[in-house]
Backbone as numpy.savetxt, mean C-alpha at the origin, in Angstrom:
# Nx Ny Nz CAx CAy CAz Cx Cy Cz
-19.46 -23.65 -1.12 -20.10 -22.31 -1.31 -19.91 -21.47 -0.93
-20.46 -20.36 -1.97 -19.39 -19.62 -1.90 -19.87 -18.29 -1.41
-19.60 -17.58 -0.44 -20.24 -16.79 0.77 -19.96 -15.81 -0.10
-19.11 -15.65 -0.95 -18.93 -13.46 -1.89 -18.00 -13.66 -2.43
-17.37 -12.74 -3.10 -16.12 -12.20 -3.89 -15.61 -10.58 -3.38
-14.20 -10.89 -3.63 -14.00 -9.79 -3.08 -13.98 -8.64 -4.02
-14.39 -7.68 -2.55 -14.82 -6.21 -3.60 -13.64 -4.93 -3.58
-13.66 -4.94 -2.79 -12.29 -3.84 -2.07 -11.50 -3.92 -0.70
-10.14 -3.77 -1.18 -8.96 -4.13 0.38 -9.00 -2.63 0.54
-10.08 -2.44 1.39 -10.47 -0.55 2.43 -9.32 0.01 3.35
-8.86 0.47 3.10 -8.04 1.40 4.35 -8.01 2.17 5.02
-8.68 2.54 6.43 -9.11 3.44 7.38 -7.72 4.90 7.39
-8.01 6.13 6.68 -7.59 6.87 6.82 -7.95 8.33 7.66
-7.06 9.38 7.49 -8.35 10.71 8.12 -7.72 11.77 7.14
-7.26 10.98 5.49 -7.69 11.77 4.51 -7.44 10.65 3.62
-8.67 10.78 2.84 -8.78 9.70 2.07 -8.32 9.92 0.80
-8.45 11.07 -0.25 -8.19 11.60 -0.92 -6.61 12.13 -1.08
-5.72 12.72 -0.30 -4.83 12.38 -0.06 -3.83 10.77 -0.37
-4.92 9.88 0.75 -4.12 8.67 0.83 -3.93 7.90 -0.26
-5.23 7.66 -1.12 -5.77 7.33 -2.55 -4.60 7.92 -3.69
-4.62 9.36 -3.20 -3.56 10.18 -4.31 -1.96 9.51 -4.06
-1.31 9.57 -3.48 -0.23 8.65 -2.73 -0.06 6.69 -3.00
-0.95 6.46 -3.00 -1.29 4.47 -3.30 -1.72 4.48 -5.14
-2.44 5.57 -5.86 -2.31 5.79 -6.90 -1.03 6.38 -7.77
-0.26 6.81 -6.66 1.27 6.89 -7.19 2.12 6.12 -7.47
1.72 5.07 -6.46 2.36 3.78 -6.39 2.21 2.26 -7.34
1.09 3.25 -7.27 1.10 1.61 -8.24 0.76 2.22 -10.34
0.76 3.03 -9.90 0.86 3.83 -11.43 -0.75 4.04 -12.28
-2.11 4.41 -11.47 -3.33 4.50 -11.40 -3.96 5.78 -12.06
-4.94 6.22 -11.19 -5.66 6.64 -10.96 -7.23 7.01 -9.79
-7.10 8.41 -9.13 -8.54 8.28 -8.59 -9.76 7.98 -9.64
-10.40 6.87 -9.34 -11.41 6.54 -9.62 -13.19 7.32 -9.54
-12.82 7.21 -7.98 -14.31 7.79 -7.67 -14.04 8.35 -5.45
-14.87 9.99 -5.53 -14.30 10.17 -4.06 -15.91 10.12 -4.21
-17.00 9.82 -2.63 -18.09 9.61 -2.64 -18.46 9.82 -1.16
-19.59 11.30 -1.23 -19.34 11.68 0.45 -18.78 13.20 1.02
-18.68 12.84 1.94 -18.72 14.85 2.44 -17.16 14.44 2.84
-16.00 15.36 1.94 -14.78 15.30 2.30 -13.63 14.76 1.40
-13.69 14.30 1.10 -14.89 12.65 0.29 -15.00 11.61 1.90
-15.31 10.58 1.88 -15.61 9.31 2.83 -15.15 8.59 2.38
-15.20 8.43 1.17 -15.25 7.07 0.44 -13.82 7.12 -1.14
-12.98 6.74 -1.01 -12.45 7.04 -2.17 -12.06 5.89 -2.85
-11.99 5.68 -4.00 -11.46 3.90 -4.56 -10.22 4.68 -5.91
-9.03 3.38 -5.83 -8.57 3.61 -7.28 -8.76 2.85 -8.50
-8.51 3.88 -9.58 -8.75 2.83 -10.29 -8.12 1.28 -10.49
-8.70 0.68 -11.18 -7.79 -0.81 -11.11 -7.17 -0.47 -12.21
-5.82 -1.89 -11.39 -4.52 -1.67 -12.40 -4.09 -2.97 -12.16
-3.95 -3.33 -12.79 -3.05 -4.75 -13.55 -2.53 -5.58 -12.14
-3.19 -6.45 -11.54 -2.18 -7.47 -10.64 -2.69 -6.09 -9.20
-3.75 -5.09 -9.33 -3.34 -5.00 -7.92 -5.20 -5.14 -7.59
-5.94 -5.41 -6.61 -7.07 -5.19 -6.34 -7.89 -4.41 -6.30
-8.99 -4.06 -6.19 -9.03 -2.74 -6.03 -8.91 -2.11 -5.04
-8.32 -0.88 -4.29 -8.55 -0.27 -2.97 -9.39 0.62 -2.71
-9.92 0.95 -1.41 -10.75 2.03 -1.35 -10.73 2.72 -0.47
-10.37 3.72 -0.06 -9.25 4.45 1.37 -11.03 4.85 1.53
-11.25 4.69 3.25 -12.62 5.59 4.17 -11.73 6.04 5.41
-12.79 7.29 5.13 -12.38 8.69 6.27 -13.06 7.48 7.31
-12.14 7.84 8.41 -12.50 7.62 10.04 -12.36 8.45 11.10
-12.25 8.64 11.94 -12.46 10.11 12.78 -10.99 9.89 13.90
-10.71 8.12 14.02 -9.90 8.22 14.95 -8.52 7.50 14.04
-6.95 7.77 14.91 -6.46 7.95 14.09 -5.70 6.66 14.00
-5.02 5.73 13.43 -3.71 4.29 13.77 -3.02 4.88 15.35
-3.17 3.62 16.02 -2.38 3.37 16.91 -1.26 2.59 17.18
-2.16 1.13 16.65 -0.83 0.16 16.07 -0.50 -0.36 15.17
0.55 -1.80 15.02 0.86 -2.10 13.51 -0.52 -2.47 12.97
-0.24 -2.65 11.52 -1.79 -3.32 11.38 -1.52 -4.66 11.75
-2.38 -5.27 10.67 -2.96 -6.71 11.39 -2.85 -6.76 10.07
-3.12 -6.07 8.73 -2.96 -7.02 7.12 -1.80 -5.27 6.63
-0.92 -6.22 5.74 -0.73 -4.40 5.48 -0.64 -5.31 3.43
0.00 -4.79 3.06 0.16 -4.56 1.04 1.68 -5.22 1.31
2.21 -5.94 0.52 3.01 -6.79 0.07 3.31 -5.22 -0.90
4.31 -4.94 -2.05 4.21 -4.87 -3.46 5.43 -5.07 -3.86
5.23 -5.94 -4.78 6.68 -6.66 -5.25 7.13 -5.64 -6.48
8.06 -5.68 -6.67 8.87 -4.44 -7.52 10.61 -5.45 -7.96
11.36 -4.59 -9.04 12.70 -5.14 -9.01 13.81 -4.91 -8.82
13.45 -4.00 -7.68 15.09 -3.08 -6.85 14.60 -2.21 -6.26
15.07 -2.80 -4.60 13.98 -2.45 -3.54 14.64 -0.84 -2.93
16.01 -0.84 -3.32 16.25 0.52 -3.43 15.72 1.82 -3.84
15.50 1.39 -5.05 14.60 2.37 -6.55 13.33 2.67 -5.63
12.72 1.58 -5.54 11.53 1.18 -4.85 11.48 1.89 -3.87
12.47 2.26 -2.71 12.49 2.73 -1.57 12.36 3.73 -1.53
13.74 4.36 -2.53 13.28 6.00 -2.79 12.27 6.66 -3.22
11.98 6.03 -4.22 10.65 6.14 -4.97 9.50 6.58 -3.98
9.25 5.30 -3.38 8.76 5.54 -2.37 8.63 6.86 -0.89
9.37 6.62 -0.60 10.00 7.89 0.21 9.59 9.86 -0.59
10.03 9.81 -2.00 9.97 11.17 -2.64 8.00 10.52 -2.52
7.17 10.26 -2.62 5.95 10.44 -2.19 5.37 10.45 -1.57
6.41 10.04 -0.07 5.43 10.60 1.45 5.63 9.76 2.40
6.41 8.93 1.64 6.46 7.85 2.88 7.76 7.04 3.51
7.62 6.82 4.79 8.60 6.13 5.84 8.98 5.13 5.49
10.47 4.92 6.38 11.46 3.84 5.99 11.12 2.97 7.41
10.15 2.06 7.87 9.93 1.32 9.28 11.47 0.95 10.03
11.65 -0.20 9.07 12.61 -1.59 9.54 14.42 -0.32 9.05
14.69 -0.85 10.62 16.33 -0.28 10.01 17.04 -0.60 8.49
16.64 -1.82 8.28 17.35 -2.37 7.53 16.82 -3.80 6.87
16.65 -4.55 6.29 16.29 -5.15 4.91 16.15 -6.82 5.51
15.59 -7.00 4.99 14.43 -8.27 5.44 15.21 -9.39 4.40
15.57 -10.49 5.00 16.16 -11.59 3.34 15.26 -13.25 4.13
14.33 -13.78 4.01 14.23 -14.96 4.32 13.30 -15.86 3.42
13.80 -17.05 3.01 12.85 -17.74 2.14 13.05 -17.53 0.38
14.11 -16.94 0.45 13.88 -16.13 -0.95 14.18 -14.98 -0.82
12.90 -14.29 -0.76 11.90 -13.19 -0.72 13.75 -12.37 0.08
14.01 -10.85 0.20 13.88 -9.82 0.71 12.59 -8.40 0.37
13.26 -7.36 1.76 12.30 -7.25 1.82 11.89 -5.53 2.97
11.70 -4.83 2.61 12.36 -3.47 3.56 10.18 -2.71 3.84
10.68 -2.88 5.30 9.36 -2.52 5.93 8.50 -0.86 6.20
8.35 0.26 4.71 7.77 1.19 4.68 6.67 1.03 5.77
5.83 2.75 5.98 4.95 3.55 6.35 4.55 4.03 5.40
2.66 4.61 5.20 2.38 5.57 3.97 2.35 6.69 4.62
1.80 7.61 3.65 1.75 9.00 4.72 0.83 9.00 5.37
-0.59 8.32 6.19 -0.38 8.00 7.23 -0.15 7.00 8.49
0.65 6.21 8.29 1.81 5.33 8.88 1.42 3.97 8.29
0.54 3.79 8.17 -0.10 2.37 7.81 1.55 1.22 6.87
1.65 0.09 7.61 2.62 -0.24 6.88 2.22 -0.77 6.15
3.36 -1.19 5.11 3.72 -2.04 3.60 5.26 -2.32 3.14
4.71 -3.32 2.90 6.82 -4.17 2.09 7.07 -3.93 0.90
7.85 -3.79 0.84 8.45 -3.45 -0.57 8.94 -4.82 -0.75
8.58 -5.39 -1.41 9.33 -6.83 -1.39 9.97 -7.47 -2.90
10.80 -7.90 -3.03 11.60 -8.39 -4.46 11.66 -10.41 -4.15
10.62 -10.47 -5.21 10.10 -11.69 -4.92 11.32 -12.66 -4.49
11.32 -14.58 -4.97 12.55 -15.15 -4.85 13.07 -14.95 -6.64
12.22 -14.91 -7.13 12.19 -14.97 -8.73 13.18 -13.70 -8.79
13.68 -12.06 -8.63 13.83 -11.23 -8.82 14.53 -11.16 -7.95
15.13 -11.63 -6.34 16.60 -11.48 -5.09 17.54 -12.64 -5.86
16.91 -13.86 -6.85 18.08 -14.76 -7.51 18.26 -15.14 -6.63
17.48 -15.54 -4.84 18.20 -16.41 -3.98 17.39 -17.95 -4.17
16.83 -18.12 -5.31 15.20 -18.57 -5.70 15.43 -19.95 -4.71
């Protein structure tokens, strides 16, 4: 039995439009819709390999580590890190992690939501 299908990955935030613009730049897409006052909900235009991302305005700030995060596959960790930082991301991990052929660095978007820039085994050459 199927209960449903994935509609979107929703990220709670204080400024949905600003955060949507950050992630649109990361994934090379654009804002598809902005609904409600402020706006309250902002969706990104679908991009190949990226689920629909939705940004929802909430009143409370982020206070602890994410239990769910995005892994962004890249071909060059340092180039991707520098590009993400230029868009407003910050590096969370002091170094690069290496495990089971994956190499990654932990970052935070402009509102502090953690995400990882990941070099998969086929790209890392450790495979």
